[in-house]
C-alpha positions as CSV (number, residue, x, y, z in Angstrom):
1,M,0.0,0.0,0.0
2,D,1.0,3.7,-0.4
3,Q,2.5,4.6,2.9
4,S,2.4,8.4,2.4
5,H,-0.1,10.7,4.2
6,A,-2.2,10.7,1.1
7,G,-2.0,6.9,0.8
8,W,-3.2,6.5,4.4
9,G,-6.0,8.9,3.7
10,A,-7.1,6.7,0.8
11,A,-6.8,3.6,3.0
12,A,-8.9,5.1,5.8
13,L,-11.6,5.9,3.3
14,A,-11.4,2.4,1.8
15,V,-11.9,0.8,5.2
16,A,-14.6,3.2,6.5
17,R,-16.7,3.9,3.4
18,P,-18.3,0.4,3.1
19,A,-19.4,0.6,6.7
20,V,-21.0,4.0,6.3
21,E,-22.7,3.0,3.1
22,L,-24.2,-0.1,4.7
23,A,-25.2,1.8,7.9
24,A,-26.9,4.5,5.8
25,R,-29.3,1.8,4.5
26,G,-30.7,1.5,8.1
27,P,-30.7,-1.1,10.8
28,G,-32.6,-3.6,8.7
29,A,-29.7,-3.8,6.2
30,M,-27.2,-4.8,9.0
31,P,-26.3,-8.5,9.0
32,V,-27.3,-10.4,12.1
33,T,-24.3,-11.6,14.1
34,M,-23.9,-13.0,17.6
35,S,-23.9,-10.4,20.3
36,N,-24.7,-9.7,23.9
37,H,-26.4,-6.4,23.0
38,S,-29.2,-5.5,20.6
39,H,-29.2,-5.5,16.8
40,R,-29.9,-1.7,16.9
41,E,-26.8,-1.2,19.0
42,N,-24.7,-3.3,16.6
43,W,-25.9,-1.1,13.7
44,F,-24.9,2.0,15.7
45,E,-21.4,0.6,16.0
46,L,-21.2,0.2,12.3
47,L,-22.3,3.8,11.8
48,T,-20.1,5.5,14.4
49,R,-16.9,3.5,14.9
50,P,-15.5,4.6,11.5
51,L,-15.5,8.2,12.8
52,W,-12.2,7.6,14.6
53,G,-10.5,7.2,11.3
54,L,-12.7,9.4,9.1
55,T,-12.3,12.5,11.2
56,A,-8.5,12.2,11.1
57,A,-8.7,11.6,7.4
58,K,-11.4,14.2,6.7
59,D,-9.5,16.1,4.1
60,H,-9.3,12.8,2.1
61,V,-13.1,12.0,2.5
62,P,-15.6,13.3,0.0
63,D,-18.9,14.8,0.8
64,A,-20.6,11.7,-0.7
65,V,-19.5,9.9,2.5
66,W,-20.0,12.7,5.0
67,E,-23.5,13.6,3.9
68,P,-25.2,10.2,4.4
69,L,-23.2,9.7,7.6
70,A,-24.4,13.0,9.1
71,A,-28.0,12.4,8.0
72,T,-28.0,8.8,9.3
73,L,-26.5,9.9,12.6
74,A,-29.3,12.5,13.0
75,R,-31.9,9.8,12.4
76,A,-30.2,7.4,14.8
77,L,-30.3,10.0,17.6
78,D,-33.9,11.1,16.9
79,P,-36.4,9.4,19.4
80,E,-39.2,10.0,16.9
81,D,-37.4,8.2,14.0
82,D,-37.8,4.5,13.1
83,W,-34.0,4.2,13.1
84,Y,-33.6,5.6,16.7
85,V,-30.8,3.7,18.4
86,G,-32.5,4.0,21.8
87,D,-31.9,5.9,25.0
88,V,-28.5,5.9,26.7
89,T,-28.9,3.9,29.9
90,H,-26.5,2.9,32.6
91,T,-23.6,0.8,31.2
92,S,-25.4,0.2,27.9
93,Q,-23.4,-0.3,24.7
94,R,-24.6,3.1,23.5
95,C,-22.3,4.6,26.1
96,V,-19.3,3.3,24.1
97,E,-20.5,4.8,20.8
98,A,-21.2,8.1,22.5
99,A,-17.5,8.6,22.6
100,S,-17.2,8.1,18.8
101,V,-20.0,10.7,18.3
102,G,-18.3,13.1,20.7
103,W,-15.0,12.7,19.0
104,G,-16.6,13.3,15.6
105,L,-18.3,16.5,16.7
106,A,-15.2,17.7,18.4
107,T,-13.0,17.3,15.4
108,A,-15.3,17.5,12.4
109,P,-18.3,19.7,13.3
110,E,-18.3,21.1,9.8
111,K,-19.1,17.6,8.5
112,L,-21.4,16.2,11.1
113,W,-23.1,19.2,12.9
114,E,-23.3,22.2,10.6
115,P,-25.2,20.3,7.9
116,L,-28.0,19.5,10.4
117,D,-31.1,21.7,10.8
118,A,-31.9,23.2,14.2
119,K,-34.3,20.4,15.2
120,A,-31.9,17.7,14.4
121,R,-29.1,19.5,16.3
122,D,-31.3,19.7,19.4
123,K,-31.9,16.0,19.3
124,V,-28.3,15.1,18.8
125,A,-27.3,17.4,21.6
126,A,-30.0,16.0,23.9
127,W,-28.9,12.4,23.3
128,L,-25.2,13.1,23.8
129,S,-26.0,15.1,26.9
130,D,-27.7,12.1,28.4
131,A,-24.6,10.0,27.4
132,Y,-22.5,12.5,29.2
133,L,-24.4,12.0,32.5
134,T,-25.1,8.3,32.3
135,G,-23.2,5.8,34.4
136,V,-20.6,3.6,32.7
137,A,-18.9,0.3,33.4
138,D,-16.1,0.8,35.9
139,M,-13.2,0.4,33.5
140,N,-11.8,2.1,30.4
141,W,-15.4,3.2,29.8
142,H,-14.9,6.2,32.0
143,Y,-13.3,8.0,29.0
144,F,-16.6,7.7,27.0
145,P,-18.5,10.5,28.8
146,V,-15.4,12.6,28.7
147,F,-15.4,12.5,24.9
148,A,-19.1,13.0,24.7
149,G,-18.5,16.2,26.6
150,H,-15.8,17.2,24.2
151,G,-18.3,17.0,21.3
152,L,-20.9,19.0,23.2
153,K,-18.4,21.7,24.1
154,R,-17.3,22.0,20.5
155,V,-20.8,22.6,19.3
156,G,-21.7,25.1,22.0
157,V,-23.7,22.9,24.4
158,K,-22.9,23.5,28.1
159,T,-22.0,20.7,30.4
160,D,-21.0,20.3,34.1
161,P,-17.2,20.0,34.0
162,A,-17.3,18.2,37.4
163,V,-18.8,15.1,35.6
164,A,-15.8,14.7,33.3
165,E,-13.4,15.5,36.1
166,A,-14.8,12.6,38.2
167,H,-14.4,10.2,35.3
168,L,-10.8,11.3,34.7
169,E,-9.9,11.0,38.4
170,R,-11.3,7.5,38.4
171,M,-9.0,6.6,35.5
172,G,-6.0,7.5,37.6
173,E,-7.1,5.1,40.3
174,F,-6.5,2.2,37.8
175,R,-2.8,2.8,37.6
176,L,-0.7,-0.1,38.6
177,G,2.6,1.7,38.1
178,D,5.2,1.7,35.4
179,A,2.8,3.4,33.0
180,V,0.3,0.5,33.2
181,F,-3.4,0.7,33.9
182,E,-5.6,-2.2,34.9
183,D,-8.9,-2.3,33.0
184,G,-11.1,-1.8,36.0
185,P,-10.7,-3.4,39.4
186,G,-8.9,-6.7,38.9
187,G,-8.8,-6.2,35.1
188,R,-6.2,-7.3,32.7
189,V,-3.2,-5.4,31.2
190,D,-3.7,-5.9,27.5
191,Y,-4.3,-3.8,24.3
192,Y,-6.8,-1.7,26.2
193,N,-3.8,0.1,27.6
194,P,-2.5,1.3,24.2
195,F,-5.7,1.6,22.1
196,A,-7.9,2.9,25.0
197,F,-6.3,4.3,28.1
198,H,-3.3,5.9,26.5
199,T,-4.8,6.8,23.2
200,Y,-7.7,8.5,24.9
201,A,-5.3,10.4,27.2
202,L,-3.4,11.7,24.2
203,L,-6.6,12.7,22.3
204,H,-8.0,14.4,25.4
205,F,-4.7,16.3,25.7
206,K,-5.0,17.3,22.1
207,L,-8.4,18.8,22.6
208,T,-7.9,20.4,26.0
209,G,-4.2,20.7,26.9
210,D,-4.9,18.5,30.0
211,D,-1.7,16.5,30.3
212,R,-2.2,14.6,33.5
213,Y,-1.9,11.2,31.8
214,V,0.4,12.1,28.9
215,E,3.6,11.0,30.5
216,N,2.0,7.6,31.3
217,A,1.2,7.3,27.6
218,A,4.7,8.3,26.6
219,A,6.3,5.9,29.0
220,F,4.0,3.1,27.9
221,A,4.9,3.7,24.3
222,R,8.5,3.2,25.0
223,R,7.6,-0.2,26.5
224,F,5.1,-0.9,23.7
225,R,7.9,-1.0,21.1
226,S,8.7,-4.6,22.2
227,W,5.2,-5.8,21.4
228,F,5.9,-5.3,17.6
229,A,7.8,-7.6,15.2
230,A,10.1,-6.1,12.6
231,D,7.5,-7.0,9.9
232,G,4.8,-4.9,11.6
233,A,2.8,-7.7,13.4
234,A,1.7,-7.0,16.9
235,V,1.9,-9.9,19.3
236,P,-1.7,-11.2,19.6
237,Y,-2.8,-11.4,23.2
238,G,-5.9,-10.7,25.3
239,R,-9.4,-9.8,24.4
240,S,-10.8,-7.8,21.5
241,M,-8.4,-9.1,18.9
242,G,-11.3,-8.6,16.5
243,Y,-10.5,-4.9,16.5
244,R,-7.4,-5.8,14.4
245,F,-5.2,-2.9,13.6
246,A,-6.5,-0.8,16.5
247,Q,-3.5,-2.5,18.0
248,G,-1.3,0.2,16.4
249,A,-3.5,3.1,17.4
250,L,-1.1,4.5,20.0
251,W,1.6,5.4,17.4
252,G,-0.8,7.6,15.5
253,A,-2.3,9.1,18.6
254,L,1.2,10.3,19.6
255,A,1.5,12.0,16.3
256,A,-2.1,13.5,16.6
257,A,-1.1,14.9,20.0
258,D,2.4,15.8,18.9
259,V,4.0,13.9,21.8
260,E,7.4,12.5,20.9
261,A,7.5,9.6,23.2
262,V,9.9,7.7,20.9
263,P,11.8,9.1,17.9
264,W,9.3,9.9,15.2
265,G,11.1,7.5,12.8
266,E,10.3,4.7,15.2
267,A,6.7,5.7,15.8
268,G,5.9,6.2,12.1
269,G,7.7,3.0,11.2
270,F,5.8,0.9,13.7
271,A,2.5,2.4,12.5
272,R,3.2,1.9,8.8
273,R,4.6,-1.6,9.0
274,H,1.7,-2.6,11.2
275,L,-0.9,-1.4,8.7
276,D,1.0,-3.0,5.9
277,W,1.0,-6.3,7.8
278,W,-2.8,-6.1,8.1
279,W,-3.3,-4.9,4.6
280,R,-2.1,-8.3,3.4
281,R,-4.6,-10.4,5.5
282,P,-7.8,-11.8,3.9
283,M,-10.0,-9.9,6.4
284,L,-12.5,-8.3,4.0
285,D,-15.8,-9.7,2.6
286,T,-16.7,-9.5,-1.1
287,E,-18.2,-6.0,-0.5
288,G,-15.0,-4.7,1.0
289,R,-16.2,-4.7,4.5
290,L,-14.2,-5.8,7.5
291,T,-15.3,-9.2,8.7
292,V,-15.6,-10.6,12.2
293,G,-12.5,-12.5,13.1
294,Y,-8.7,-11.8,13.1
295,S,-6.5,-12.7,10.2
296,Y,-9.5,-14.3,8.3
297,P,-13.3,-14.3,8.9
298,N,-14.0,-16.4,12.0
299,D,-16.7,-15.7,14.6
300,A,-15.3,-18.4,16.8
301,V,-12.2,-16.4,17.9
302,V,-14.0,-13.3,19.1
303,E,-15.8,-12.3,22.3
304,Q,-19.5,-12.2,23.0
305,Y,-19.6,-8.4,22.4
306,V,-17.9,-8.4,19.0
307,T,-20.5,-8.0,16.2
308,A,-20.6,-7.1,12.6
309,G,-20.1,-3.4,13.4
310,S,-17.4,-3.9,16.0
311,P,-14.3,-4.3,13.7
312,W,-14.3,-0.6,12.7
313,W,-12.7,0.2,16.1
314,A,-9.6,-0.6,13.9
315,T,-9.9,2.8,12.2
316,K,-8.2,4.3,15.3
317,V,-4.9,3.3,13.6
318,F,-5.5,6.2,11.2
319,L,-5.3,8.8,14.0
320,G,-1.8,9.8,12.7
321,L,-3.6,11.5,9.8
322,A,-4.4,14.2,12.2
323,A,-0.8,15.2,12.0
324,A,0.1,17.2,8.9
325,P,1.9,15.6,5.9
326,D,5.0,17.4,6.8
327,H,5.0,16.2,10.4
328,P,8.1,14.1,11.2
329,F,5.8,11.2,12.0
330,W,5.4,11.1,8.2
331,T,8.8,12.4,7.0
332,A,11.4,10.9,9.4
333,E,13.3,7.9,8.1
334,E,11.8,4.7,9.5
335,V,13.7,2.8,12.1
336,V,13.4,-1.0,12.1
337,P,13.7,-2.5,15.6
338,G,16.4,-5.1,16.5
339,P,16.5,-7.9,19.0
340,V,15.4,-7.2,22.5
341,V,14.4,-9.0,25.8
342,E,12.2,-6.6,27.8
343,A,10.6,-7.5,31.1
344,H,7.6,-5.4,32.0
345,K,6.8,-6.4,35.6
346,A,3.6,-4.3,35.9
347,A,2.2,-6.0,32.8
348,R,3.5,-9.4,34.1
349,A,5.1,-10.2,30.8
350,V,8.4,-10.5,29.1
351,H,8.6,-9.6,25.4
352,V,11.4,-11.0,23.3
353,R,12.1,-9.9,19.7
354,D,14.4,-12.5,18.2
355,R,17.2,-12.0,15.6
356,S,14.7,-12.6,12.8
357,G,12.4,-9.9,14.1
358,H,9.6,-12.0,15.5
359,V,8.2,-11.4,19.0
360,T,7.4,-13.9,21.7
361,R,5.4,-12.8,24.7
362,L,6.1,-14.8,27.9
363,N,2.9,-14.3,29.9
364,G,2.3,-14.3,33.6
365,Q,-1.1,-12.8,33.7
366,A,-4.1,-14.9,34.9
367,W,-7.0,-15.8,32.7
368,Q,-10.1,-13.6,32.3
369,P,-13.2,-15.7,33.2
370,W,-16.0,-13.4,32.0
371,A,-14.8,-13.0,28.4
372,R,-15.6,-15.7,25.8
373,N,-12.3,-17.5,25.1
374,G,-10.8,-15.8,28.1
375,Q,-8.5,-18.7,29.0
376,A,-6.9,-18.9,25.6
377,A,-6.6,-15.1,25.3
378,Y,-5.0,-14.6,28.7
379,G,-4.0,-17.9,30.2
380,K,-1.4,-19.3,27.8
381,F,2.3,-19.2,28.7
382,A,3.5,-17.8,25.4
383,Y,2.1,-15.9,22.4
384,S,3.8,-15.2,19.1
385,T,3.7,-12.6,16.3
386,L,4.9,-15.3,13.9
387,A,2.6,-18.2,15.0
388,G,-0.4,-16.4,16.7
389,F,-2.4,-18.6,19.1
390,S,-5.4,-20.9,19.2
391,H,-8.7,-21.0,21.1
392,A,-10.0,-24.3,22.4
393,A,-13.1,-25.7,20.8
394,V,-15.9,-27.8,22.4
395,G,-15.0,-31.4,22.1
396,Q,-12.7,-34.1,23.4
397,G,-9.0,-34.7,22.9
398,L,-6.0,-32.4,22.5
399,E,-7.2,-31.5,19.0
400,A,-10.1,-29.6,20.6
401,A,-8.0,-28.2,23.5
402,A,-5.5,-26.7,20.9
403,P,-2.7,-26.4,23.5
404,D,-0.2,-24.1,21.6
405,G,1.7,-22.1,24.2
406,A,0.2,-24.1,27.0
407,L,0.4,-27.1,29.3
408,M,-3.0,-28.9,29.4
409,L,-4.0,-31.5,32.0
410,S,-6.6,-34.2,32.0
411,E,-7.9,-36.9,34.4
412,D,-9.1,-39.2,31.6
413,G,-7.1,-38.2,28.6
414,R,-10.2,-36.8,26.9
415,H,-11.3,-33.7,28.8
416,W,-8.6,-31.1,29.2
417,R,-8.1,-28.0,31.3
418,G,-5.3,-25.5,31.3
419,R,-4.1,-22.7,33.5
420,E,-7.3,-21.2,35.0
421,D,-7.0,-20.0,38.6
422,S,-3.4,-18.8,39.2
423,D,-1.4,-16.0,40.6
424,E,-0.3,-13.1,38.4
425,G,3.3,-14.2,37.9
426,A,6.6,-12.7,39.0
427,I,9.7,-11.7,37.0
428,D,13.1,-11.9,38.5
429,E,16.2,-9.8,37.8
430,N,17.2,-12.2,35.0
431,G,13.9,-11.9,33.2
432,V,12.7,-15.4,34.2
433,L,8.9,-15.4,34.7
434,T,7.4,-17.7,37.3
435,V,3.7,-18.5,37.7
436,N,2.0,-20.6,40.4
437,W,-1.3,-22.3,39.6
438,Q,-3.6,-24.9,41.0
439,P,-5.9,-26.6,38.5
440,W,-7.3,-29.0,41.2
441,D,-7.3,-28.7,45.0
442,D,-4.7,-31.5,45.2
443,V,-2.5,-30.3,42.2
444,T,-0.1,-27.4,42.5
445,I,2.2,-26.3,39.7
446,T,5.0,-23.8,39.5
447,T,5.9,-22.8,35.9
448,S,9.0,-20.9,35.0
449,L,9.6,-19.4,31.5
450,E,12.7,-18.0,29.9
451,A,13.4,-16.9,26.4
452,A,16.3,-16.0,24.2
453,V,16.8,-14.0,21.0
454,D,17.4,-17.2,18.9
455,G,13.7,-18.1,18.7
456,W,13.7,-20.6,21.5
457,H,12.2,-20.4,24.9
458,A,12.3,-22.8,27.9
459,R,9.4,-24.0,30.1
460,V,9.9,-25.8,33.4
461,H,6.8,-27.1,35.3
462,V,7.2,-28.3,38.9
463,I,4.1,-30.4,39.5
464,D,2.9,-31.9,42.8
465,T,-0.2,-34.0,42.1
466,G,-2.4,-36.1,44.3
467,R,-4.2,-37.7,41.4
468,L,-3.3,-39.4,38.1
469,L,-2.9,-36.8,35.3
470,H,-2.5,-37.0,31.6
471,T,-0.4,-34.1,30.3
472,G,-0.3,-32.4,26.9
473,E,2.0,-29.6,26.1
474,G,2.1,-27.7,22.8
475,G,4.7,-25.7,20.9
476,W,3.5,-23.4,18.1
477,C,1.0,-24.0,15.4
478,V,1.9,-23.7,11.7
479,P,-0.5,-23.8,8.7
480,K,-1.7,-27.3,7.8
481,P,-1.4,-27.0,3.9
482,G,2.0,-28.3,2.8
483,H,3.2,-29.2,6.3
484,V,6.1,-31.6,6.8
485,P,6.2,-33.3,10.2
486,Q,9.3,-34.8,11.9
487,V,8.7,-36.8,15.1
488,G,11.5,-38.4,17.1
489,E,11.7,-40.1,20.5
490,A,11.6,-36.8,22.5
491,K,11.2,-34.2,19.8
492,A,8.4,-33.1,17.5
493,A,8.9,-30.6,14.7
494,V,6.9,-29.4,11.7
495,T,7.6,-27.0,8.9
496,S,5.0,-25.3,6.7
497,Q,5.0,-22.3,4.4
498,G,8.4,-21.2,5.6
499,I,7.7,-21.5,9.3
500,R,9.3,-24.1,11.5
501,S,7.9,-25.1,14.9
502,E,9.6,-27.5,17.3
503,I,9.2,-28.8,20.9
504,I,11.8,-30.9,22.7
505,D,11.3,-32.9,25.9
506,S,14.3,-32.5,28.2
507,G,14.6,-35.9,29.7
508,T,11.2,-36.3,31.3
509,G,10.0,-39.2,29.2
510,R,7.1,-37.7,27.3
511,E,6.0,-38.9,23.9
512,A,6.3,-36.5,21.0
513,D,3.6,-36.1,18.4
514,V,2.1,-33.8,15.8
515,I,-1.6,-33.2,16.0
516,E,-4.2,-31.4,14.0
517,P,-6.2,-28.9,16.2
518,M,-9.8,-28.5,15.4
519,P,-10.2,-26.3,12.2
520,G,-11.1,-22.7,12.9
521,T,-9.5,-22.5,16.3
522,H,-6.4,-20.5,15.3
523,L,-6.3,-16.7,14.8
524,Y,-4.0,-16.8,11.8
525,W,-4.9,-19.9,9.8
526,P,-8.1,-21.9,9.3
527,A,-6.3,-25.2,9.6
528,T,-3.2,-25.9,11.5
529,V,-0.8,-28.6,12.8
530,L,0.9,-28.5,16.2
531,P,3.9,-30.4,17.7
532,V,3.1,-31.6,21.2
533,L,4.5,-33.7,24.1
534,R,2.2,-36.2,25.9
535,G,2.7,-38.0,29.2
536,V,1.0,-39.6,32.2
537,L,1.8,-38.8,35.8
538,E,1.0,-41.0,38.8
539,P,0.4,-39.1,42.1
540,G,3.7,-37.6,43.2
541,K,6.1,-34.8,42.4
542,Y,7.6,-34.2,38.9
543,V,9.6,-31.7,36.9
544,L,8.7,-31.4,33.3
545,K,11.1,-29.5,31.1
546,S,10.8,-28.5,27.4
547,L,12.4,-26.3,24.8
548,V,10.2,-24.6,22.3
549,Y,11.1,-22.9,19.0
550,V,9.4,-21.0,16.2
551,G,11.1,-19.3,13.3
552,T,11.3,-18.8,9.6
553,E,13.4,-21.2,7.6
């Protein structure tokens, strides 16, 4: 793709326009997808989420897009209209989209507000005013009324500043230290840090000059570099992977706010390589619209709140377009990152970029029980930019459990469980990450993880079990088409499409194998194969050791 400012403007339009055109046909035209909120709210996502990118790219967006968008938005916020999205109520999904509307009005009022007649303006203002005052979920959502308020202020509607101030102060209470926020009490540290907490802090600063959380954003950005591979891929981890290239939103938000947290050649390089990586994925349908899924269309790998309108959160990546074409974000020479081993104790993770540029995340965080697929998204021991990760499927056997990056346990060899209830992990001065977990009352496990820049990492599990256990430990998945397996006495390897995955048992007597996880369980590829180690433990104490590799041939 064209990586210039103009090229990105064209890309933002190409991504957003199909969503706007479908939304402008009304709620009835919206495809029905699984969701824990209403179809009307799903449609409202489709209409409003593209605003994050469209407003930054507004000089590249023709009136033929803005006019139906503004008209449809007015209808969606008119209680007397058949397309009315509904009242904003406490913690409803509409609270989320109120932030998109507020951002749109704050940054492009000439496109979204000025074309409306007086009656329509009153109704939009009334709905957004309700959103400003309505209670939200106690997490990153506290920023949504703040942005609703920014939109109201921009169009001349008065608000009580104490409301936004209370939300902003609550945000500060979620800081864990080292530039990290937990996503609500007991919440995870994941991509909601870069594409929510820190991005919103920067955009809030851009609009108001309030810099209370800007240094947190800048410090996190310096850590965030290690989450990205040299080819632009961000290490997939945590919930909301269905928002795709929103993963790279922080780099553009820094440019939009003109905050040089890292050299501009690095920030711009990370952003452009990231979008280029995504641009080569089969993520669009035949109408050019973003699908539900990750690297390819797949409803099975997303959470219960991700619907057909949700993926346009990805347009946040285009926030860098708010910086002028001559800004150094666009003009500085790109810097390609080299190998690194970076421990981030507050995030309970170690990120390793190997000599080939691929990133492995060694993970200490515990699982997230309320989110669909929460164990796979948060509870594996390792995640990879090169090999992605899998979700378990309903069914029996390791093929359904899909244990890449994980140690799975079973009482009968058919029904498997992984790391569920555990501590949050600790990282020592040498970068070794240790996690304690207890899958049954009479089974305790201490797992230690250590990685190097040659593509390998080591796992050691100290197991004390009061019951017989079957064990299954996975390396990394590779694509099934064209794969070549190699299985030895204590080693399983498989190569496919230029990727090699390998797992070696270090003297603990496990059997090596290559399995075919259930199709559709993997984020990157519809069908995969996986090298594994299997064993059986009688009651007692054991130490299981393995070496795990992934790399390009």
